[in-house]
Structures are given as structure tokens and as C-alpha cells.
N, C-alpha and C positions, 0 to 999 in steps of 0.2 A: 289570659285569653287564649282559647283554643283555635287552632288552625282549621278552617273550613276548606276540605278539598275542592278543587275546580272540577267542573263536569268531566274534563278529560281524566283527571285523576280518579274520580269516582268509577269510571268504566274500566280501569285497569285492575286486573287481579293477577296474583302470582300463580304460576303453575301449580297444579296440584301434584302432590307426591304419589307415586305408585309405579306399578310395573311398566305402563306405556312410557312414562317419561324416563325410565331407565334405558329404554331402547331408542329414544330420540338421538339421532346422529350416530348410531352405532352402525359400523360397516365393517366388513371383513376384507382385509387386504393381505394377501399371501406374502410370505417372506418378511413381514413385520412382526415385532415382539409385542406381546400383550401382557399386561399385569392384570390379573384376575382376583377378585376377592368374592367368595360366596359363603354364606352362613347357613348354619343348620336351622331347620324349622323351629319356630319359637326360641331360637338361641339355646336349644337343648345341648348340654355339655356332654356329648357322646363320642367325640372324635379323638381325643388325645390318649389313645392307648396303643400298644404295639401292634395289635391285630388290625384294628381299623386303620392306622397309619399304613400298614403293608398293603391293605386293599387300595387305598387312595394313591399311594406311590406306584404300586404295580399297575394300576390302571392308566397313570399318566405315561409310564414306561411302554405299556402296550400301544397306547396312541402314537407313541414315538416310533415304535417298531413298525407300525402299520403306515408310517410316512405321513401322519396327519398333523403332528406337532414336533417340535424340538424342544424338549423339557430343559430349562435352565436352572431354575431353583423354585423351591416351595417350602412352606411351613405349615404344619397342622396345629391348630390351637384348639382348645376344648370345644369351641362353638363355631369356628370358622376356619377357612384355609385361605392362603395367599399363595398364588402360583404364577410363575413367569414363564412363558413359552414363546417360541416362534411359531406362527401358523404357516404351514407349509402349501405349496402350490396346489390349487384346486380345492382347498378346504374352505369351509364356512364356520366362523367363530361360534355362531349360535348352535350350528349342528354338533360341533365338537363338544360344546359344554352340555348340550342336551344328552348326548351319548354318555359322557363322563358321569354326569349326575345320575342318569337312569341306571346305568350298570353299578355304580358304587352304592346306590340307595338299596338295590336288590341284595347285593352282598353284605352290606352293613346290617340290614334288617335280619337277614339270615343269621349272621354271626351273633348278633345280640338277642336273637329270638323275640323279635318284635315286628310290629306292623305299623304302617303309616308313613308319613313323609319324613325323609331325612333332611332335605335340603329346602331352603326358601326357594320359591319359584324363579326369582330373578338373581343376578349377579352383578357386580360391578366390574367394568372393564376400562382399561386405560391403554392407549396405544403409546409405546415407548419410542420416542423419536431420536434419542441419541445414546451414545455408549455411557455418557456421564450420568444421564438419567437412569439408565439400567443399573449402573453400579449403586446409586442412591437407593433405588427400590430394593435391590437385593440386600442391602445393609439393613434397610427398614424392616424387611421380612425377617432376617436373621435376628435382629434385636427385639422383635415383638414379644417374645416370651419374657424378657427382662422388663419391658415397659408394663406388661401385664402382671408383674410380680410372681411369675411362676418359677423362675430361676435367677440367680445372681449374675451369671455370665451366659452369654448366648450359646456358647459351646456346650454348656450343660443341658440344653434342651435337645432331646434325642429325636424329635419328630421334625427334622429338617434335612433338605438335600440341596446340593449345589453341584452342578455339572459344568465344570469350568471348560471342558472340551467342546460344549455346545455354544460357547461364546463367539 
């Protein structure tokens, strides 16, 4: 016998997936650490090479030099990146990510002699609330290449950085 939903249950619908729902609850708080994941457009595998990786890391270091973030760690995978940084005073997370993606898109397209989107429009962000959580996320990032079967040991993946001095 099938269960017939009550009138109350019939009215309830799950939230739809999409860019609006990624923004729900998003806020920028200076001096907090954020774990960011962003993927390439249509999951194209264009990131994990030395020259593209240099563009991505140099862009993060530039944002750091300008006092917008304090980069802690990051890993570049073939179709996505994970990065952990501290958002500095007076900065807005959405604006920092928009500037990072815009700049790197232009540079990557020029390098690869291509046109079109590099990044998916949205990104995943998570506010890191404790040092223990930060350690777990940094370890997760470092081991991502092993989980994806790209290398046998995390230290064999060259597209990774960790700035202990920024902890």
C-alpha cells in the first residue's frame, strides 16, 4: 500500500539547485578564513599544467600583496581548485572571487589561445571556524590528488601550496 501525502506534505517542495541557492546565507566577514572550491566551465580539464597553475597561484599572491586576502593553502586539480584564505579587513568575498576569476580567465584564455568561459559562474564557500577544522581542510586539499587517482602520494602532486607563516 502506497503512502498518500497529507495536504501539508503536498505543498512542501525541496529547494531548487542553482546559483541563487549557492548565495543563500553567504556573507563576508573580515579576518575569517574561507575554504573555496570553484570548477571550470563544463568541468573542462584545463588547469593542471605548470603555466596555468602559475597564473592561479600568482593571482592569489597578488591579492595577498594588495592586502585583500592572506593565502593559506591551495591545490589546482585538472577541472577545479580548492583554496583556503583569510579575508582581510574591508574586503568582500564575492568581489574578491569575481576579481580572481575574471583576471585568471583572461590570462588562461590568452595562454591557451582560446575564447569562452573558464570558470563556472558560482563557487562553493565555507567559513572555517576553528584551527582543527582548518587543519582537516588543508589535509583534505593536499590529499585530493591521491583520492582522484592522479598520484600515489600527495607530495608527488606539484600543483599545491601551503603557507605555514599565514596561519
